[in-house]
C-alpha positions in Angstrom: 28.0 6.3 -67.4 24.3 7.4 -67.3 21.9 6.0 -70.1 19.1 8.1 -71.0 16.3 6.2 -72.9 14.3 8.1 -75.7 11.5 6.8 -78.1 11.5 8.2 -81.6 9.1 8.0 -84.6 10.6 8.3 -88.2 8.2 8.5 -91.1 5.5 6.2 -88.9 8.3 4.0 -87.2 8.9 3.6 -83.4 12.5 3.8 -82.6 13.9 3.2 -79.2 17.7 5.4 -78.6 19.7 4.9 -75.4 22.7 7.7 -74.6 25.2 6.2 -72.7 27.9 9.5 -72.1 31.4 8.6 -71.0 32.2 10.5 -68.2 36.0 10.8 -68.9 35.2 12.2 -72.4 31.8 14.9 -72.1 31.7 14.5 -76.5 32.1 10.8 -75.9 29.1 8.6 -76.3 27.3 5.7 -77.2 24.2 5.6 -78.8 22.1 2.5 -78.9 20.0 2.9 -81.5 17.3 -0.3 -81.3 19.9 -2.1 -79.3 22.8 -1.6 -82.1 25.9 0.7 -80.2 27.5 3.4 -82.7 30.7 5.5 -80.9 29.8 9.2 -81.0 32.0 11.9 -81.0 30.0 15.4 -80.6 30.6 18.6 -80.3 28.2 21.8 -80.1 28.8 24.7 -82.2 27.5 28.2 -81.8 26.1 28.0 -84.9 23.6 25.2 -82.8 25.0 22.5 -85.6 26.3 19.6 -84.1 29.4 18.0 -85.6 30.1 14.4 -85.2 32.1 11.9 -85.6 29.5 8.7 -85.9 31.7 5.4 -86.1 34.8 7.2 -87.8 32.3 9.1 -90.2 31.9 13.0 -90.3 28.3 14.7 -89.8 27.5 17.9 -89.5 23.8 17.4 -87.6 21.2 21.2 -87.8 19.1 20.5 -85.2 15.1 22.4 -84.6 13.1 22.0 -82.4 9.4 22.7 -84.2 7.5 23.7 -80.7 9.6 25.2 -78.3 6.1 26.7 -76.4 5.4 22.7 -75.5 7.6 20.6 -74.0 5.7 17.3 -75.1 6.1 18.1 -78.6 9.2 16.3 -79.7 9.3 17.0 -83.4 12.6 18.2 -84.0 13.8 19.3 -87.8 16.9 17.1 -89.1 19.2 18.2 -91.5 22.1 15.3 -92.3 24.1 15.8 -95.5 21.7 17.8 -97.4 18.4 15.7 -96.2 16.1 17.3 -93.9 13.8 15.0 -92.1 11.3 15.1 -89.1 11.4 12.9 -86.2 9.2 12.9 -82.8 12.0 12.4 -80.0 10.7 12.0 -76.7 12.1 11.0 -73.0 10.2 7.7 -71.9 8.3 10.1 -68.9 7.1 12.9 -71.7 5.9 10.1 -74.1 3.9 8.6 -71.1 3.0 12.1 -70.4 2.1 12.6 -74.2 0.1 9.1 -74.7 -2.1 10.2 -71.2 -3.2 13.5 -73.6 -4.6 10.9 -76.2 -7.7 11.0 -77.0 -9.2 7.8 -74.9 -13.0 7.9 -76.3 -15.6 5.0 -76.0 -18.7 4.9 -77.9 -20.4 7.5 -76.4 -17.5 10.0 -77.0 -16.5 10.1 -73.3 -12.9 10.9 -72.9 -10.7 9.8 -69.8 -8.1 11.5 -68.5 -5.8 10.0 -66.8 -2.6 10.1 -64.7 1.0 9.5 -66.6 2.7 8.8 -63.8 2.5 8.4 -60.0 2.9 12.9 -58.7 0.2 15.1 -56.7 -2.5 17.1 -57.9 -1.1 21.0 -57.7 -4.1 22.5 -59.3 -7.4 21.8 -61.1 -7.9 24.1 -63.9 -11.9 23.5 -64.8 -14.4 22.5 -63.1 -17.1 20.3 -63.8 -19.0 22.1 -66.7 -16.3 23.5 -67.9 -16.2 24.2 -72.2 -12.7 23.5 -73.0 -10.6 23.2 -76.3 -8.4 20.7 -77.6 -4.7 21.0 -76.1 -6.1 23.6 -73.2 -4.6 23.3 -70.0 -6.8 21.0 -67.1 -4.7 19.5 -64.6 -1.3 20.2 -63.3 0.5 17.1 -61.6 4.2 17.3 -60.3 6.1 14.5 -60.8 10.5 13.8 -60.3 10.0 17.6 -58.9 8.7 18.9 -62.7 5.1 20.4 -62.8 3.6 18.6 -65.7 0.3 20.5 -67.3 -2.2 17.9 -69.0 -4.2 18.9 -71.6 -7.6 18.4 -73.1 -7.6 15.1 -75.7 -10.2 17.0 -77.3 -12.8 20.4 -77.6 -16.0 19.3 -75.1 -17.4 19.5 -71.9 -15.8 18.8 -68.4 -18.7 16.2 -66.6 -16.5 14.9 -63.7 -13.2 16.0 -61.9 -12.0 13.5 -59.4 -8.6 15.2 -58.9 -8.0 17.5 -55.6 -4.9 19.8 -55.4 -2.4 18.2 -52.8 -3.5 14.8 -53.7 -1.5 12.0 -54.2 -2.3 9.8 -57.4 -0.9 7.0 -58.9 0.0 5.8 -62.6 -2.9 5.2 -64.3 -5.2 7.1 -62.1 -8.7 8.6 -63.5 -8.5 12.3 -63.1 -11.2 13.6 -65.4 -13.8 12.5 -67.7 -15.3 15.0 -70.7 -17.8 14.4 -73.2 
């Protein structure tokens, strides 16, 4: 059985969600929320609502991704039984990517952009002296056959570019600094 692991944040509290699908029935899952198992029988409806039986209780769940543009923005609007909550849900790889984009500032205000995982540098989108805005693309890395654009954690000026196209990098490798 395939198992997927996600990190979810709701109202500031972080939770581990693991989803295990049933190979015999694609609608049956075991969902572990912080280690506690729940039996789930879920179907997606044409109206983008998921109808689910969770431990023999029926739920209609309306999920809306709040930012389709950014694959590292895991915010979802979830409506269940008349209540809407905002959930930040990312798989482990995207969570690491998002953390790598977080500002790592020293007292001097220097931000360090590091590789969130082993991969290959495909493109460097800026050069030393470039003025960048927060969220602007800096470097594109290929990891696990997917292109991942690392973005500026803050507005500033690029001070040092250590990444080179076609170069392999390890997780945590310093790629760029900016002030």
